C-alpha positions, 0 to 999 in steps of 0.5 A: 481150267489150265492155268500154268504150264510148269516147265523145267527152268534153271536148276538150283545149285547148293550155293545158289542158282546156276542159270543154264548155259543155254540161257546165258548164251541166249542172253549174251547173243540177244540185244541188251535194249529194245528199240525204245532204249529200255532193257530187253526181255533177255536182259531182264531175264539175265539180271533176274537170274543173277539176282536169284543167285545172289538172293537165293537165301532170302527168296527161300530157294534151295538145291531141291527147287527149280524155277521157271519164268511166267512173265516179264514186265519192263517199265518205261523207265527201265525198271524190270519185274520178272515173275517166277513159278517154282517146283520142289523136287520136280513137283509144282509148288502151289503158292511158290510163285514170286516176283523179282523187282530190279532197278533200271540198271538191273540191280536187285530191288525187292521181291514179292512172294506168294508165301514166305514159309520155308519149303522143305518136306521129309518125303514126296511119297504120298500116303494116300493113293492117287485113285483114292484122291480121285474118288474124294475129288469126285465126291467133292464135285457132287457135293458142290452140285447137289441135285444135279445128275452129273455124267461123264465124270473124270478125275485126274490127280497130280502130286503137288506141294501146297504152300498156299494153306500154311506150312508146306505139305504134300498134296494131291491136286485133282482136276475133276470135270463132268457134264450137268443134265443139259450137257454143260461143263462143270469142273472143280479143282480139289486139293487133298492132303496126300498124307491124311486124305483131308480136303484142304481146299476146292474151287471152280475151274471154269471161271464164269459170269452170268449174263450179257450181249452185243449188236443186240446191245451195242447198236451198230459197231465197226468190225475188222474182217477178212475177205476170202475169195468173195466171202467175208469172214468174222476174223480180225487180222489186226487183232491177232486173227481173233474170230467168232464161230457158231457153237451150233448149240452143242457142248464140250467133252473134255477129260484131263485138259484133253478134249475128245469133242468140242462144240464147234466154232464154225466161222461166221461168214457174210456176203456183203460185210454187213453182219447181223440184224440186232435181233436174236432171229439172226444168229450172227447178231450175237456173233457181232456182240462177241467179236465187238467185245473181243475187239474193245477188250484187246484195244483197251489192254493194248492202248491203255496198258501196252499189253498186246493181247490177252497173253501179251504175245500178240496172239488172238483168242476166239469166241463161240456163241450159241453154246448149249441150250438155254445156257445161262452163262459165259466163260473163259477157258485157258485150255482153248484160249477162247470165250464161250457164250450161252444164249440164256433162257430168255426169262432170267437172262438174254444172250450173254454177249454184252460188252462188260461180260466180254471184258470180264471173262477175257480178263480172267485170261489176263489174270491167269497169265499174270498173278494167277490169283487162286480161285478160292477164298479172298484170292478168288474174290480178288480174281473175280473183282479183277474181272469186274473192274476190267470189264467195267473199264472196257465198257468205259473205254468203248464209249458206246452210247448204246452201252454207256460206261457204268458201274453195273455188271451185266445190266444188259443181259438180265431179264425180268425173271432175274428180279434185279437190274444188274448182276452186281453193283459196284457202288454198293455190292450188297444190293445184289443180296449176297455181296459184301460191302466191307471186309471182315474176317469171314469174307473169304468164306463167301462164294468168290462172286460175292467176296469180290464185292469188297474190291468192287466197292473199293474200285467204285469209291476210288473212281467216283468217291462216296455219297449220292451222285449221278454218272452217265445217267445212272444214280449211285449212292455209295456208303463207306464202312468207316463213315469217312468221305472219299473223293474219287480220282476217276476210272482211268486212273483206277484201271491203271493202278489195278493193272499195275498191281495185278501184273507187278505186285500180286501173287497167287495167294494175295488177299485183301491186305496184300491187295491194299499193299499192291495197289499202294505200291502201284500208285506210288510207282505211277503217281508218287508216294504221298500223291493225291492218287496214293492217298486216295487208294489208302482212303478207299481201302480204309473205307471198305475196312481193309487196313 
């Protein structure tokens, strides 16, 4: 899926970075502080632009590079954090992102960089032609889907600078998409050395979690709707006009991010504002779950973290339910800014509209708009764990007795054919038969849904502590990898620490060691160095072998 739109920003001058006249003028005309007295976004941008000029050398910025702002965070005390992407000779730099941290008075404090390697290439002319890179990417997609008769395959390469995998090098990043035998989308981003043709890395670009559902799963829930004439629409004007539509069991056909046809999202309507029956015989029942999941996720991010919508801009997303035929999946797609849910096959999974699935998938959108953790290796595991952690936090936040908070992922959507009571288990991830409980040097080689186990285990230990216990009627027995005893600090604090680490300190290349540093920095910011919370973060990481 599309992650970041690279927009030309300030041009780096030989002696540093010269902010454009337009940027400076806009800053000069903008208010210096917001209504609550904190520095405004424009002020933070101006302070950061000055910091780029003064610290260009330490940030590795040269005249061959441009920067563009991806996100701005201003803390309650006025501390500012501005996140940048960069280009090199007008090419996007994978791993070029960095975050500048500023004191409340706008002075430079520090920076976090995805890579510290000097960014310089002898040439940006590829030795490998684009069509050849496309062919290699198609082969990679086929290899990742062995046994599937893929159809409608398309591939579009773009030239990039890869700084994620060692010394920077010129590369082709090819987005290759297709449909499987049922018409469901499959997609992969393939990174190829533009000189030798060797594959550098590859990862899925539709981020998925298998399973979940709502009114089917959450009982009777409140909904904000829109009255149009005498008909109610399942569209919420209080949450950015988020809405839910019926995909009519159809699928998408998208090429290079351009969709020639999309499964519909025909808005659900109702005559009396009482939606669904709680059974699959009524198509609007799944829609209730999806809308409810969107509402609770929106409220969690806004009320707990002060984030106004997935992108932080107050704009709502939308949901499509009844996608495809017996589709055992759900996914968030940046390109449509939407959530899509399959109905499941009824044997392995039921409709995938459960609350923690909604929170999980929509949190991929939050990650995309903030740290943009690369969906590969340890970073990919952290990406998936971030969604598991926040999906869990949304479930706890909702406080719904029909779907009580727990540390199981997808427990509502699994059916007898799946053979386990949940998709994943945060207290002991290896109970799913694949996930890692403890970090090792080989964790990055696992599928991202399984390498996520290390962070999920960390989050559980940090919330509830080690050993046997029953929480909300569910029994857990969480071991530690170093034989230690860990005391938890509660799930609310875990969510706050992880959110700050994600939005302020993590970058696209963050691995487990970096996540430890990021969460310690977050705990220090929120609770103080040497606090109980700070020490608990350190102990929980050590307990999963992340030093």
